[in-house]
SEMI-588105 format. One record per atom (N, C-alpha, C): residue in one letter; x, y, z negated. Coordinates in steps of 0.05 Angstrom, whole numbers, plus 32768, in hexadecimal, padded with zeros to 4 digits. Layout:
! SEMI-588105
aXYZ...
END
This chain:
! SEMI-588105
m880286FA775Cm8803871D7752m88118727773Ca882387357734a8826873C7725a8815874A770De8821874776F8e8813875676D6e8823876776C6y881C877E76B9y882D878776B0y8821879A769Ci882D87A87683i882387B4766Bi883487C8766Bv882B87E6766Ev883A88017662v882F880A7650k8843880B763Bk884088127620k883A88307622e88308830760Be881C885D760Ce883D886A760Fn884E886975FFn886188797603n886C887A761Ca886B8868762Da88778867764Aa886C886D765Cl884B8872765Al883C88827675l88438895767Ck884788A47674k885788C37684k887088B77696d887D88A67692d889588A3769Cd8885888576B7f8875887A76B2f8868886976C7f8859888076DEf8854889176CFf883D88A676E0f885288B976F2k886688BE76EAk886E88CA76F7k888288BC7710a888B88A9770Ca8896888C7711a88868881772Bl8869888C7728l885288857737l885A88997753t886B88A67754t886488C1776Et887C88B97775e889188A07767e88A388A37785e88B588B17783g88B988C8776Dg88D288D5776Ag88C688F1777Ag88AA88F47781g88A28907778Cg889F890377A7k88A188ED77B3k889C88E577D3k887B88E077D8r886C88D977BCr885288D677C2r884588E877B4r882288F777BFr881A890277AAr880688F7779Bf880488FF7781f87FB88E97770f87DE88FD775El87CA88E07765l87B088F57761l87A488DC7743a879888E77736a878E88D9771Ea877C88E77713p876288E976F9p875888EE76EFp8760890976E2a8759892176DEa8769893076D0a8751894D76D7e8753895F76C1e8738897176BBe873B898876CEv8723898E76D6v872289AA76E8v870E89B976E1s870789D376D2s86FA89DC76CAs86E489CF76C3g86F089BD76B0g86DA89B57693g86D0899676A9k86D4898F76C2k86D0897276C4k86E3896176D3l86E6895076CFl86FA893A76D7l86F8893B76F2q8711893B76FEq87138935771Bq87258928771Fm871C890D7737m873C88FE774Am87488914774Fi875C8928774Ei876C8934775Ci878D8933775Be879E8940776Be87B08942776Be87BB894F774Dt87CE89457740t87D289537725t87F0894C7713d87F38951770Ad8808894F76F5d8812893D76E3p881C892176ECp8823890976E0p881E890676BFe8820892376B8e881C89257693e8802892D768Ck87F2893476A2k87D9893A7698k87C38927769Dv87C8890C76A5v87AF88FD76B2v87A188EF768Cs878088EF7694s877488EA7686s877188CD768Al877388BC7674l876788A07679l874B88A07664d874388B07659d872588AB7646d870D88BB765Af870588B4766Cf86EF88BF7672f86E088A67686g86C188A87685g86AB889D7697g86B5889B76A9n86AD88AA76C2n86BE88AF76DEn86C288CE76E4t86D088D476F6t86D488EB7705t86B688F27711h86B28916770Fh86A889257715h8698891A7729q86AA89147741q86AA8916775Eq86B288FF7765s86B088F07779s86BD88D0777Fs86DB88E0778Ep86E788C77790p870588DB7799p870888D677B3k86E888CD77C1k86EE88C677E5k86FD88E477EEs86FA88FB77DDs8709891277EBs8722891077EDa873488F277DEa874988F677EAa874F88F37805f873B88DF7813f874588D2782Df873188E6783Bf871D88EC783Ef870289037846f870089157835p871389287846p870A8946782Fp86F289507834q86E5895B7820q86CE89727828q86D98984783Ct86F2898C7843t86EC89A27861t870689A07865e8709898D7881e872289837884e8721898E78A3k8747899778A7k874C89A878BEk8752899278D3l874D899078E6l8749897B7901l875F8982791Cm875789967922m876E89A07933m876E89BA7931a878489CD7945a878689E77949a878D89E97967f878489FE7971f877C89FD798Df87878A24798Dh87978A2379ADh87968A4179B7h879B8A3F79CDk87978A5679D3k87A48A5C79F1k87BD8A6B79FAd87CE8A577A13d87E78A607A19d87DE8A6A7A31t87DD8A837A3Ct87DE8A837A58t87EE8A847A6Aa88068A797A5Ca881B8A797A6Ba88188A5D7A7Ak880A8A517A71k87FF8A2C7A85k87E78A307A92s87E98A177AA3s87D48A177AB9s87BC8A0F7AA7d87BD8A037A97d87A289F67A79d87AC8A0D7A68p879C8A1D7A63p87A68A337A4Bp87A18A287A2Ff878D8A137A31f87868A0D7A12f879F89F57A05v87A089FA79F3v87C089EE79E1v87AC89E279CBy87A789C579C9y879F89C079AEy87B989A8799Ek87B689AF798Bk87CE89A17977k87B889957956p87B78976795Dp87B289657944p87B789747928l87AC896F7919l87B8897B78FAl87AC896278E3g87B9895E78D1g87B7895578BDg87BC893778BDl87C9893078D4l87D4890B78DAl87F1891378D3d87F7890578BDd881288F778B4d8822891378ADe880F892978A5e8820893F789Be88218947787Ct881289337871t881F89327851t882C891E7843a882E891B7828a883889067823a882488EF7821p882D88D5781Ap881488C17816p881188BF77FDm87F388B477EDm87ED88C177D0m87F388A077C9v87F788A677AAv87F08889779Ev87D8889A778Bl87BD8890778El87A288977777l87A9887F775Cf87AD888D7746f87A188827735f878C887C771Eg877E88707717g876488747706g8749886E7710l874D886B7729l87318864773Dl871F884F7730r871288527727r86F888477719r86F0882E7736p86F388137729p86EF87FD773Dp86D0880B7752c86BC88107746c86A6881B7752c86B18830776Dd86C1883E7762d86C78856777Fd86D888427791a86E88835778Ea86FC8823779Ca86E6881877ACr86D5881077A7r86C687F877B5r86B1881677C8g86AD882777BAg869F884077CDg86BE884E77E5l86D2883E77E2l86DF884D77F7l86E48832780Av86E1881E7800v86E187FE7814v86C788067823v86B68813781Av869D881A7830v86A4882E7846c86AC883F7841c86B3885B7850c86C18848785Fd86D488387858d86EE88377865d86E48823787Er86CD88147877r86BC88037891r86B0881978A2v86AC883278A0v8698884378AAv86B9884F78BDf86CB885278AEf86E3886D78C3f86EF885978CEq86F7883B78C3q8705882C78D6q86F7881478E3n86F1880F78EFn86E487F678FEn86E387EB7915n86DE87D47925n86E087CE7945n86D787DB7950r86C587F67951r86C188097964r86D8881F7966f86D58825794Ef86F0883F794Ef870088447931t870C88537931t872688567922t872A8876791Ed871C888578FDd872B889D78F5d874088A278EFp875188AD7905p876C88B878FBp877088C678E5y875988D978DEy876488E478CBy876988DE78ADw874B88C178A9w874388B47897w875E889A7891k8764889978AEk8775887C78AEk8799888078A4s879F88A278A8s87B788A1789Fs87B888AA7880k879988B57875k87A288B27860k87A3889C784Dy878E88887857y877F8873783Dy879B885F7842e87A2885E785De87B588407863e87CE883D7852s87D388597849s87ED8862783Bs87ED88667828a87D48867781Ba87D188717801a87CF885477EDv87DE885577DBv87DF884177BCv87C1884477AAk87AD883377A2k879F8839779Ak879A88267782i87A18833776Ai87A68824774Ei8784882E773Eg877688197739g8761881C7734g8762881B770Dl875588217701l8754882576E8l8737881576E0a8732880576D6a871487F776C6a870B87FE76B5c86ED880776ADc86DE880576A1c86D887FE768Bh86DE88027671h86E287F37661h86BD87F6764Dd86B98812765Cd868D88147649d868C88257661p8681881B7674p8674881F7688p865888377681r8651884D7681r86488863767Er862688557685p860F885D766Fp85F3885F7678p85E9885B768Fa85F9886D76A9a85E4886B76C2a85F6885D76D6c860C884776CFc8619883876DCc860D881E76E4f8617881976F3f85FF87FC76FBf860E87EC771Dc862787F17713c863987DE772Cc863A87CA7727t863387B27719t862F87997717t861587957722a85FD87A27725a85E387A47732a85E587A3774Ev85FC87A67755v860387B07779v861C879D7782g8624878F7776g863A8779777Ag86598786776Fg865A87947763g866F87A07755g867B87927736s868787A0772Ds868C879E7712s869C87B27705p869F87BA76F3p86B487D676DBp86D387C976DEf86CF87A276E0f86E8879F76E7f86F6879B7706g86E7879D7713g86E4879B7736g86FF87A37740e8706878E7754e872787977765e872487A0777Fa8708879A7790a870287A477A8a870F87C377B4g872287C477BFg872F87DB77D0g874587E477BDl875587CD77AFl875B87DF779Al878387CB779Ad879787DA7794d87AE87CA77A0d87B887BD777Fa87AE87CB7770a87B087C6774Da879787CA773Fi879187C07722i878787C87714i879087CC76FBa878587DF76ECa879087E576CCa877A87E676C6f878587E276AAf876A87E6768Ef877B87F47678v87718803766Av877988087650v877E87FB7635r879687FB762Cr879587E27617r87B487F17600d87AD87F175EDd87B8880075DAd87C2881875DDg87B0883075EBg87C1884375F1g87CF884A760Ag87D388387613g87E688317630g87D6881C7648l87E1880D764Fl87D68802766Bl87DF87E5766Da87CA87D77678a87D787BE7683a87C887BE76A4l87DC87B376B4l87D687B476D4l87DC879876DCk87C6879076F2k87CD87747704k87D08782771Dt87E4877B772Ct87DD87817748t87CD8776775Cl87C887777769l87B487717779l87B78769779Bs87CA877777A4s87CB877C77B9s87E9877677BFa87F0877177DBa881A877077E2a8823878877DAe880A879777F0e881787B777E3e882287C777D1g880987B677B6g880987CE77A6g881C87B5778Eg882287A17790g88378794778Ag88588798778Ae885A87A577A5e887087A977B0e887B87C977A6f886387DD77A5f886187F77799f886387F4777Cl885C87E47771l886087E57749l887B87D97746k888887C6774Ek88A087AE7750k88AF87D1773Eg88B887C07728g88D287D1772Bg88D287EE7719l88AE87F97717l88B38810770Bl88AE881576F1s88C1883176EAs88CD883876D1s88B0883476B8g88AC882F76AAg889988257695g8887880E7695l888587F976AFl888387DF76B1l888E87CD7699e888087BC7691e888F87A67681e8878878D768Ds8882877B7696s8873876176A0s886F87527690a885287497691a884487407673a8828872D767Ae881B87197674e88088709767Ee87EF8718766Ci87DD87237681i87C787337676i87A887267685g87B6870A7692g87998703769Fg878A86FD768Ea879486EC7678a877286E57668a876687047659e877C87157651e8770872A7645e876187367658l87698737766Fl875087437683l8736873C7686a873C87257688a872387127689a870E87147677e87178714765Fe870A871C7645e86FD873C7642k870B87487651k87038765764Ak86ED87697665k86EF87607679k86DD875E7692k86C28756768Eq86C487397680q86A6872D7677q869D87477661a86B0874C764Fa869B87607640a869187747643a86A487857661a869687967665a867D87947676e867E877E7682e866D87767696e86518774768Ba86568769766Da863D875C7659a8627876E7651g863187887654g8617879E7650g860F87B07666m861887A17683m860F87AF769Am85EF879B76A4p85E987AD76B8p85CB87A076C3p85D2878C76DBg85BF878276DFg85C5876676E9g85BE876C770Bp85C58756771Bp85BE8760773Ap859F87707749l859F878C774Dl8592878F775Bl858887837770d85768774776Ad856787627787d855A877A779Bq8567876F77B8q8565877F77D4q855F876F77E0s8550874D77D5s854F873977EEs853E87457801k8521874E7800k851487537811k8518876B7823v852B8781780Cv852D87997825v85458784783Da855587777837a856C876A7845a85588763785Fg854787517853g852F873C786Bg85218756787Da851487677870a850687797884a850887847892a84F8878978A7a84FB879B78BDa850687B578BBv851287C778C5v851B87DE78C1v84FC87EF78BCm84EA87EE78CEm84D0880278D6m84BE87FD78BDe84C087DB78AAe84AF87D47895e84BA87E77887i84CB87E57876i84DB87F8785Fi84D68818786Ey84E2881C787Cy84D588387888y84C488487885n84A888327889n848F883A7880n848388347860q848C882A7853q848C8823783Aq847A88467832p846E8837781Fp845288547814p845F88697800h8478885E77ECh847F886877DEh8495887F77DCw849B888777FBw84B2889A7800w84A388B877FBk848E88B577FEk848788D577FEk848688D877DBd847988C477CCd847B88CD77B4d849888DF77A7t84AE88CF77B5t84C288D277A8t84CC88F077B1a84C588F277CCa84CF890777D7a84BB891E77D0d84A8892177BFd849E893A77B1d84AA8940779Fr84C189337791r84D389397775r84E98941777Dc84F68937779Ec850C893A77A9c8510895777A8l852D897177B1l852C898577AEl8537898877D3n8549897277D8n8557897077F0n8573898377E9c8573898577D2c858F899777C8c85AD898677CCg85AA896E77D9g85BC896477E2g85D8895777D0t85D2895977B1t85DE8953779Ft85EA8937779Ec85D5892177A2c85DD890C779Fc85F8890977BAt85F2890F77CDt8604890B77E7t861E891677E0f862B892777D0f863C893477D0f8646892177BEv863D891A77A9v865089077791v864F88F27798c864488E677B3c863F88CA77B5c865888BF77C2p866488AC77B5p8676889E77BEp867C888F77DAt8665888877E6t866188857800t865588977815c864688A87811c864288B77820c865B88CB7834h865788C9784Dh866E88CC7862h865A88DC787Ec864A88E57874c864488F47889c864E891C7890f8658892578A6f865D893578A5f865B894578BEd8664896078C4d8666897378DEd867C898078E6i8678898978FEi86968990790Ai868F89A17916q86A189B9790Aq869B89D4791Bq86B589DC791Bd86BC89EF7931d86CC89FD793Ed86C88A1B7933e86DF8A2A792Ce86E68A467917e86F88A537929q86ED8A68793Dq87038A6A7951q86FD8A86794Bn870F8A927966n870D8AB57972n87218AB6798De87278ACA7995e87328AD379B5e874D8ABD79AFk87598AB9799Dk87748AB279A0k87738A95799Bg87668A83798Dg875D8A697990g874C8A637972g87518A4A7967g87418A4D794Eg874F8A2B7943l873D8A1A7931l873E8A04791El872289F97926r872689DB7927r871189CA7926r870C89C5790Dm86FE89C47904m86F289B678E4m86E889A478E0r86DE899078C9r86CD898278C4r86CC898278A6n86B1898578A2n86A88987788An868F8974788Aw868D8975786Aw8672895A785Dw865A89677868d8658895A786Dd862A89627873d861B89497860t860589557864t85E9893D7854t85D68942785Fc85CB892F7863c85B1891F7872c859E892D7864m859B8936784Bm858C8945783Cm85888965784As859A89707855s85908985786As85808982787Cw8570899F7880w85628998789Aw856C89A278B4l858689AE78AAl859D89B978C8l85AA899478C7y85A4898F78BFy85B9897278C7y85B1896378D4t8599896078E1t8587895378F9t85808960790Cv8584897F7906v85668994791Av857E89947935h8572898C794Ch857E89917969h857A89AB7973g858D89B0798Ag858F89C87991g857989D679A5t856789C579ACt854E89D379A8t853E89D87997g854889D77983g853589DB7965g852589C6795Dh852189AF7966h85148997795Ch8520898B7947n850D89817937n851E896F791Cn85168956791Ap851C893F791Cp85178928791Cp8512891D7900r8516893078EBr8513892578D6r850D894978C4p84F5895078CAp84F1896578C1p84E1896D789Ft84E189567899t84CA8958787Ct84EA89507866k84E189577848k84EA8948783Ak84F7892B783Dt84D889287843t84D489047842t84EC88F47857e84E689007868e84F988F9787Ce851588EE7873r85238909786Ar853D89117867r854188F77845m852A88F97836m853D88EA7817m853788D57821r852888C67835r851E88AC783Dr853A88A37848q854588B37856q855F88B27870q857888A97857r857988B47844r859188B17833r859088947827f8573888E7824f8570886A7811f856F8853781Em856588607837m8571884A784Am85888848785Ch8593885A7857h85AE885B7860h85BB8846784Ck85BA88507836k85CA8841781Ek85C688277820l85A38823781El859888047816l859687F4782Ak858F8801783Fk858F87EF7860k85A687EF7873y85A188027877y85AE88077890y85D5880D7893i85E588087878i85F988017879i85F487E5786Dp85ED87D77866p85E987BB7861p85E287AA7874m85DD87B6788Bm85D887AB78A0m85F387A978B7k860687C278B0k862087C878B8k863187BE78AFq862A87B67898q863F87AF788Aq8642878E7878d8639877F788Cd86318767787Bd8624875E785Fg8616876F7864g85FA87747843g860587827831a862687877830a862F879A781Ea862287B97811c861487B47805c860887D17802c861987EF7800g860287FC7804g8617881F7814g861A883077F3c8607882077DAc860D882877BDc8618881677B1i862E8822779Ei8644881A7791i863A88207776g862D88237769g862088207753g8626883A7739c863C884F7747c8649885D7733c863888717722g8620886D7728g860E88827719g860788A3771Dr862188A7772Ar861D88CB7731r860488D9773Cc85F788C8774Cc85E188D57754c85C988D07748v85BE88BF7735v85B488BC7722v85B788CE7704t85D688D476FFt85D188ED76EBt85CE890B76F1l85D88910770El85D989297717l85BC89357723c85B0891A7724c859789277734c858F893B7724p85818951772Bp85778964771Dp8553895C7719v854B894A7729v852D89427728v85298923771En854389187715n854488F97712n853888E67728i854288F27736i853E88D87750i855188BE7751d854A88A27741d855B888F773Ad855E88777751i857388767762i857188637778i856A884C7773r857188427755r8565882B774Dr854F8823774Be85398838774Ce8521883F7746e851A88357767v851F88457778v852188497796v851F882D77A9a853F8820779Aa853B880477A6a852387F47795r852C87F57785r850587E07779r84F187E67788q84E987FC7792q84D6880777A1q84CA87FD77BCm84E987F377CBm84F487ED77E8m84F487D877E5n84FE87C677D3n84F987A777CBn84DD879D77CAg84CC87B777C9g84AC87A477C2g84AE87A177AA
END
């Protein structure tokens, strides 16, 4: 793996070089309406001074609203309906700079949902596999951050092609994948350097103030219904508003709804984010709803993150410790406290 530095006066040239002369869409942390977001932006507007983006970068690969297919009638044909997939290989590949390590781990969780041994989502695959993902380590994690409690690190490397950290107003970088090494090789602004010792030192310092592992040993070994029937669920649900804020800012939530928007000539098939906190999410065509109350809906979210996903992903937690739901929940429900209650 190669190691580099980018001096402060070379940052703009480096960020421009990441676009490969405009061949790649460049996404990085930039301010939108007073909030920092991971968005397609001008290389000269990149921010290196932030805790984390307001929302996770998953929308780059799994947009909140996405066109899947167009259809129309062609009466000249025996089968009058004509279908055309949309969004597959129609846009330039991306390079994402500034992913926090927790968010990169979140993308790994989602990738194992959208690509596994049962099926592959072509819309996710077409964007995710062609993207270069360069992380930006956290020197000073926020108070609500707890990535180390769920197996991560402020300097974590999972899901990244390269990891960078801020150094003397510039950057230091280490490549992590063959694709990352090939992509970065020879780019403007890069200077070869040995940063391994400094990287290890900064990682140790960042992790020193982070919480220890979140004990989920009893949850992992318990039967689903044993956790499902625990008495604490109603107490937490009494506070919950079912507003869905937690699901929309979560890096690993991936539920969606598909709807057709049409007229007499044709239409579009759309995929939109959905939330298990919504009454409509599970309501049947008959009107029956297997999750009729807040308790059932709120419990589903935590069971999914802390029980169901680990069951499907070899024990990997469905929460990556970014702290967004802790910070933004209007009634101060804390997933760490719920996890402790689930573990008995």
